[in-house]
N, C-alpha and C positions, 0 to 999 in steps of 0.2 A: 640503633643504629640509622645514621642519616641514608636516605638514600640519592639525594641532590644536595649540596652545597656548592651557594653561588655568592664568591666575594669582590664585589670590584668590578662587576660585568659592563663593557663598551661594547657599542656595534655600528659600526662605520660604512656607510655604502656610498663611495666617495665623500663627498661634503655634506654626506646626513649623515646627522647622529642621531639613532635608531634607537639603541638602548643605550642610558644611560644613569652607571653608577649602581646595577643593580646587586642586591643583596641579600637573599631568600634562602631561608631550608626544605629542608621537606624529609620528613621522616618515615622509615621503610613501615611501607602499608595504610600509608594517609589518602585520601584519595581531594583533588588539591582541584580547582577550576582558576582557570587563570580571565577574568572581565574587565571589558571595557572598550570605547568607542571603538571604531573602524581605524585603519593606522595608527596605531600606539604600540606596536610593537610586540601586540600578542604570538604573530605566527613563529616572529624573528626570535625571540625566544623559547619558542619551545627548537626551531631551527639549533638554535645555539647549544642546548640542552641534546641535542641528537650529535653535534658536531659535526652539524649543514653547514655551519658558514665558522668564518675565524673571525674570531671573536677577543679583545682586552677582558687581562682580570683571570681570576681561580675560579672554574666549573670538579667540581669535585662528582663523580659518581656512582654512587653505592661504594663512598669510602674512600675512592682512589681518584687519582687527576684523572683531567677525561683526556691528555693530552699522551698518556701511560698506553692506553687503550690499544689494540692492535683493530682494526676497519672490524673482523669479522667476530674477534672476539667480545667487541661491543655490542653488537646484533646480538649476540649470544646471551645477552644479559639484558639489552633494552630494546623496544619495540615500537618502531612510529608505522602509528597510522593517518595518512595524511588526509587535506580534504575531500580529494579528489584523485582517483584514480585512472591513469589512462588503459584502454584495452581497444588499441589497433587492435594486440595479441591479444583475443579471446580464449584463455586457454579456459577446459573446463576448471569446476569449482574443485574438484578433486586435486586439479596440481595445480591450481591456485592454491588452495590453504597447504600443500607437500612440498611448495617452495620456502615455508616459515623454515624450514628441517636446515636447510643451507647454509648457517650458519654455524650448525656443530660438524657439518660434512667434510672432508678433504677436499682434495684442490679433485682430485679424479674420481672421488669414491660416489658409488650409487647408492637409495635409497635400503638402511634395511629393515627387516620387518618390523624392528620396534619403533621406526621414524615411520611407517606406516602407521601402527595403530596411533602413536601420538599424534598424527593430523585423524586419525577417523574419533578419536576423544575429542579434538576441536570442531568436529562438524559436530558431533552431540552436545557441545556442549553451551553451541553457537544454534542448537537447532537448527541447522541446515542440511543434516544429512541424505533426503530425502531430495536436495538440489548437485546432488555429485558426481553427475554426469550433464547437466543445466552447463552450458558455454555464459560466462561472462554478461558480455550483450545483450542475455539473453534474457536477464534478470533484473524485477525491479531496483529504483536506487537503494530499496531498505534492504533487498535478498544479497545485493551488489556489499555494503557496508558490514553485514554480518559475513560473508567473506573474507572480507580484506579482515576481521576484527580475529577472525578464527583462524587464517594466514598468524597473525603478530602471537596471538595464543599458542602457536603453536610450535613458537622462538621458544618457548617458556622464558617467556622473559622476568623477570625481577621488576624493573618497571616497564608500563605502558606509557608513550605520549601521545595524545590522540587532540588530533587539529580540526576544531568543530564536527565535531561525528555525525551528529544530529541534523547538520546543514539542509534545508530544501524534504527534509521529511514526513511525515504527517506527526500525529499529536503520539497514534499506538506504537510506530515505528520509532520516536522518540527516545516514549518510555520502553522498549525492550532494551534499546540502544547502553540504556542508560543502567537499565538493571542487570544486564550483562556482567558493563564494568563493577558494579557493586558485587556481584557475586565473584567474580575474578579478584578482588579486594580482599572478601567476604570469606572467601573457600581456601584462596591459593596463595593468601597473603601478598597479591602484586599492587605495588605502587602505581595509584592511576594518578597522571596528571594531563589535563585538559583543557583546548581554549575553547569557549563557549560563548553567541550571543545572549543566548535565554537564558535569562538571569534566575528566571524560576526554576529550570532545571537546574541552573547553577546550587539554586538556594536549596532544595528539593536533597540532592544526592552527594554536595562535596561537605567534606566535615574544614574544608578551608578554601575561602574566594583569597584570590589575589586581585585586586579590583589595581588597573594599567592608565595612563598617561600621560600621554606626551614622552614615552619611551620610558618610564618609572613607576614602578610599584608604587603607588600613594598608599595604601591602605592595603593589610594584611591581617586576616584575623572571619571568625568565624558568618556564619551570614547576619545573624543578630547584628554585628558586630559594624559587616562591611553595608553590606543594604541600607543605606539611611539615605532620608527623602534630600537631606543637604547636600551630601555627598555624590549622590548620584544624577543633582537637578543641575549641580557647575560640576561632574564631568561628562558627562553628555549632552548638559544646554537645553536642558529640555526638564520640563515639574513633572514630577515622578511622584507618582501616590503610592505608597508603602502600608502593606496589612501585615500585622503579625500573631498569628496564634497565644491566646495564655495558655492554653493550654498544652500543645502542641509546638515543635519547634522546628515550625511552618514560618516563613517569610515570603511576602509576594511582592515587584514591582512592578507599576503601570504607571508607564508615557501617559500623559495627558496632552490631547490635543490642543492647539493654541485657541480653536474655536468652542470647545471648552470654557476656558480660564474667562474666569468673569474681571472685567474689567474695570 
């Protein structure tokens, strides 16, 4: 079963051509990471998959045309974790997580005991139960990100889309977030598609990497297939060193500053 199927996708903002003839498929249960330089269309692609921008081309989500979903119906199957979440209205952690049940409720329906149970399970899964009565504006960046992921899990989605969920987090919190996504995929069968600027995290966790440049997917494959020095040098415009383990499926990429290059 396909979680995502995209054919001939194009996106324009005014005269700017943001996404160019993108065609890609993601199978159910995959962990796919979208990488590439700033301004190359990664977040725009994620927004297109979530139905948040108007595009030309065809998008299927869970073997159905995206255009055929009603907004609430789509939200019941697809969760979106944005890079930044506004906290002008600092709800408690428990209330924020419970908001994930809204796609499953009627217009005037109140949450049932089952909805509260699912919210508690989501907080337990993300290890934030002890924060339940705290307000969002009282939390650290890493704690707040886990709350937003818990809200997404509370939707009980079959597909989760994340936009740089580890940005601005320290290494320990980055690994915790990525481990959460891997557990979600492995234990609950959720398909994970995320945007990341961290090539090494992408290589450690992604089943597949999509490398984008100038609005196009220029390489699609395993970390070993995508993270090659020649391809990354050309795409990012700087020299890269690639390290591969002979015994483990580990690939690491490091940019090389100009001052370390020999003339």
